C-alpha positions as CSV (number, residue, x, y, z in Angstrom):
1,X,-31.3,-10.8,22.9
2,X,-28.9,-9.7,25.9
3,X,-28.1,-6.1,27.3
4,X,-25.2,-4.1,26.1
5,X,-22.5,-4.6,28.9
6,X,-20.1,-2.4,30.3
7,X,-17.4,-3.0,32.9
8,X,-16.1,0.0,35.1
9,X,-12.9,-0.3,37.0
10,X,-10.3,1.9,38.7
11,X,-6.7,0.3,38.8
12,X,-3.4,1.6,40.1
13,X,-0.5,2.1,38.0
14,X,0.8,-1.5,38.2
15,X,-2.7,-2.7,37.1
16,X,-4.0,-3.6,40.8
17,X,-7.5,-3.0,41.8
18,X,-6.9,-3.5,45.4
19,X,-3.9,-4.0,48.0
20,X,-2.6,-7.5,48.4
21,X,-4.6,-8.1,51.5
22,X,-7.7,-6.3,49.7
23,X,-7.7,-3.5,52.4
24,X,-7.8,-0.7,49.9
25,X,-10.6,-0.6,47.5
26,X,-11.5,3.1,47.0
27,X,-8.4,5.0,45.8
28,X,-9.7,6.9,42.8
29,X,-10.1,10.9,42.8
30,X,-13.7,12.5,43.3
31,X,-13.8,12.8,39.4
32,X,-13.6,9.0,39.2
33,X,-16.1,8.6,41.6
34,X,-18.4,11.0,39.5
35,X,-17.7,8.9,36.6
36,X,-18.7,5.9,38.4
37,X,-22.1,7.1,38.9
38,X,-22.6,8.7,35.7
39,X,-22.3,5.2,34.3
40,X,-24.6,3.8,36.8
41,X,-26.9,6.5,35.5
42,X,-27.0,5.0,32.3
43,X,-27.5,1.6,33.1
44,X,-30.6,-0.4,33.9
45,X,-28.9,-2.9,36.0
46,X,-25.7,-2.9,37.8
47,X,-24.2,-6.2,38.6
48,X,-21.4,-7.1,41.3
49,X,-20.0,-10.1,42.8
50,X,-20.8,-10.9,46.4
51,X,-17.2,-10.8,47.8
52,X,-16.8,-7.3,46.3
53,X,-19.9,-6.1,47.9
54,X,-19.0,-7.6,51.3
55,X,-15.3,-6.1,51.1
56,X,-16.1,-2.6,50.0
57,X,-19.6,-2.2,51.9
58,X,-21.1,-1.3,48.3
59,X,-25.0,-0.8,48.1
60,X,-24.6,0.1,44.4
61,X,-26.7,3.3,45.0
62,X,-27.4,5.9,42.5
63,X,-25.2,8.9,43.8
64,X,-27.9,11.3,44.8
65,X,-30.3,13.8,43.4
66,X,-27.8,15.0,40.6
67,X,-27.3,11.2,39.4
68,X,-31.2,10.7,39.9
69,X,-32.1,13.6,37.6
70,X,-29.4,12.4,34.9
71,X,-31.1,8.8,34.8
72,X,-34.4,10.6,33.9
73,X,-32.7,12.5,31.2
74,X,-31.3,9.4,29.8
75,X,-34.7,7.8,29.8
76,X,-34.2,5.4,32.4
77,X,-36.1,4.0,35.3
78,X,-35.8,6.2,38.5
79,X,-33.7,3.3,40.1
80,X,-31.6,0.5,38.4
81,X,-32.0,-3.5,39.3
82,X,-29.3,-4.3,41.3
83,X,-27.7,-7.8,40.8
84,X,-25.6,-9.5,43.4
85,X,-23.6,-12.7,41.8
86,X,-23.0,-15.2,44.6
87,X,-22.5,-19.0,43.0
88,X,-22.6,-20.6,46.5
89,X,-25.2,-18.1,48.0
90,X,-22.9,-17.1,50.8
91,X,-23.3,-13.6,50.8
92,X,-23.3,-12.3,54.2
93,X,-26.8,-11.0,55.6
94,X,-24.7,-8.4,57.4
95,X,-23.7,-6.8,53.9
96,X,-24.6,-3.0,53.6
97,X,-26.5,-4.0,50.4
98,X,-29.3,-5.2,52.2
99,X,-29.8,-2.1,54.3
100,X,-30.6,-0.1,51.0
101,X,-34.0,-1.2,49.7
102,X,-34.2,1.8,47.2
103,X,-34.3,-0.3,44.1
104,X,-34.7,-4.2,43.3
105,X,-32.1,-6.8,44.3
106,X,-31.8,-9.8,42.4
107,X,-29.3,-12.7,43.4
108,X,-27.9,-14.8,40.9
109,X,-27.0,-18.3,42.3
110,X,-25.5,-21.6,41.0
111,X,-27.7,-24.7,40.7
112,X,-25.5,-26.5,43.4
113,X,-25.7,-24.0,45.9
114,X,-26.8,-25.2,49.3
115,X,-30.6,-25.0,49.8
116,X,-30.1,-23.8,53.3
117,X,-28.0,-20.9,52.0
118,X,-30.7,-20.1,49.2
119,X,-33.4,-20.1,51.5
120,X,-31.8,-17.5,53.6
121,X,-30.6,-15.5,50.7
122,X,-34.5,-15.6,49.3
123,X,-35.3,-13.7,52.4
124,X,-32.8,-10.8,51.6
125,X,-33.1,-10.5,48.1
126,X,-36.2,-9.4,46.0
127,X,-35.8,-12.2,43.6
128,X,-33.3,-15.3,43.2
129,X,-32.5,-16.3,39.6
130,X,-30.8,-19.9,39.7
131,X,-28.2,-20.6,36.9
132,X,-28.9,-23.7,35.2
133,X,-25.2,-24.9,35.7
134,X,-23.1,-25.4,39.1
135,X,-21.2,-22.3,37.6
136,X,-23.0,-19.0,37.0
137,X,-23.9,-18.8,33.2
138,X,-23.6,-15.1,32.7
139,X,-25.0,-15.3,29.2
140,X,-28.0,-16.7,30.4
141,X,-28.2,-14.5,33.3
142,X,-27.8,-11.3,31.0
143,X,-30.5,-12.6,28.6
144,X,-32.8,-13.4,31.8
145,X,-32.3,-9.6,32.7
146,X,-33.3,-8.5,29.5
147,X,-36.5,-10.6,29.3
148,X,-37.6,-10.4,32.7
149,X,-36.6,-6.8,33.8
150,X,-36.3,-5.2,30.3
151,X,-32.7,-4.3,30.9
152,X,-30.9,-3.1,27.9
153,X,-27.8,-1.6,29.6
154,X,-26.2,-3.2,32.2
155,X,-22.8,-2.2,34.3
156,X,-20.5,-4.8,35.7
157,X,-18.5,-3.5,38.9
158,X,-16.3,-6.7,39.7
159,X,-14.4,-8.1,41.2
160,X,-11.8,-9.4,38.8
161,X,-13.0,-13.2,39.0
162,X,-16.5,-12.1,38.1
163,X,-15.1,-9.6,35.2
164,X,-13.1,-12.6,33.9
165,X,-15.9,-15.0,33.7
166,X,-17.8,-12.1,31.6
167,X,-14.8,-11.8,29.3
168,X,-14.5,-15.2,28.6
169,X,-18.1,-15.7,27.8
170,X,-17.6,-12.8,25.3
171,X,-20.3,-10.6,26.6
172,X,-18.2,-7.4,27.4
173,X,-19.0,-4.6,24.9
174,X,-16.9,-1.6,26.9
175,X,-14.4,-1.5,29.2
176,X,-14.0,1.6,31.2
177,X,-10.7,2.0,33.2
178,X,-9.5,4.6,35.6
179,X,-5.9,4.6,35.7
180,X,-4.7,6.2,39.2
181,X,-1.4,7.5,40.1
182,X,-0.2,5.0,42.8
183,X,1.7,1.9,42.8
184,X,0.2,-1.0,45.1
185,X,2.6,-4.0,44.4
186,X,2.0,-7.4,45.5
187,X,1.9,-10.9,43.6
188,X,-1.6,-11.7,45.2
189,X,-3.3,-8.2,44.7
190,X,-6.2,-8.6,42.8
191,X,-6.5,-7.1,39.2
192,X,-9.3,-6.4,37.1
193,X,-9.6,-9.7,35.6
194,X,-8.4,-12.6,37.7
195,X,-9.8,-16.2,37.7
196,X,-9.1,-18.7,34.8
197,X,-8.1,-16.1,32.2
198,X,-7.0,-17.1,28.5
199,X,-4.5,-19.7,27.9
200,X,-2.6,-18.2,25.0
201,X,-2.4,-14.7,23.5
202,X,-4.3,-16.1,20.4
203,X,-7.5,-16.5,22.7
204,X,-6.8,-13.3,24.7
205,X,-10.0,-10.7,24.6
206,X,-9.0,-8.1,21.9
207,X,-9.8,-4.6,22.8
208,X,-9.9,-1.2,20.3
209,X,-9.1,1.8,22.2
210,X,-12.1,4.3,22.0
211,X,-11.1,7.2,24.0
212,X,-8.6,8.6,26.6
213,X,-8.8,11.7,28.7
214,X,-6.7,13.0,31.6
215,X,-7.7,14.7,34.6
216,X,-5.0,15.7,36.9
217,X,-2.9,12.8,37.3
218,X,-5.4,10.2,36.4
219,X,-6.2,8.7,32.9
220,X,-9.8,7.6,31.9
221,X,-9.6,5.0,29.2
222,X,-12.7,3.6,27.4
223,X,-12.1,0.2,25.3
224,X,-14.8,-1.5,23.1
225,X,-15.0,-5.1,22.1
226,X,-13.5,-6.0,18.6
227,X,-16.3,-7.9,18.2
228,X,-19.3,-6.5,16.3
229,X,-22.1,-6.1,18.7
230,X,-25.0,-3.8,17.3
231,X,-25.7,-0.8,19.7
232,X,-29.3,0.1,20.6
233,X,-30.4,3.6,20.6
234,X,-30.7,3.6,24.3
235,X,-26.9,2.7,24.3
236,X,-26.0,5.6,21.8
237,X,-27.5,8.1,23.9
238,X,-27.4,6.3,27.1
239,X,-23.7,6.9,28.8
240,X,-22.4,10.3,29.4
241,X,-18.8,10.7,27.9
242,X,-16.1,11.6,30.6
243,X,-15.6,15.2,30.3
């Protein structure tokens, strides 16, 4: 049994999640920031790609006492497991994530990652999970989180290549998108789902629009997978709605 998985991303009006030179990452409103921390408060594990962590300086933190209290009201542990995905074990030892030891940090690496890099990473992370293949097997990783860390709900925060891998594996249950009022442009600007993608429209991931709310000039959209996935009691009451 795998955890229930949500993805959360903010995007521009033209569907970009950063500028073409990847210089701009945080562009949502304060309300978008609160929504992010609300989603984190409802998660047992937060998952993020190594490149995104390096480029944004993310620590995957709780957001302060207000959201600590929300976690407890939702029946969560005081702190989530933080998962950094680095298939080649190449995340920098200088990443801001390593300076925040408020909760366990797990690293997912591929089976072919160089041993030297894995040894360095093992001194930084609290735990290493080695994928059974050269590429990260996200299904196996989620099952491992459920079994080893009792993760019922997980939140994925990108980047686009990692999101794509989870979409193609068929393990995304909800997609939260904040549609922001700016246009970035750029053929090489990253989107919410880069990577290999789907070869045809027939293979494309089908979603159902569950809710849409407006705050100022931003739209908050929640999509659900059309594939039927049983929702646990924790999920049914575990994620605050956008209000």
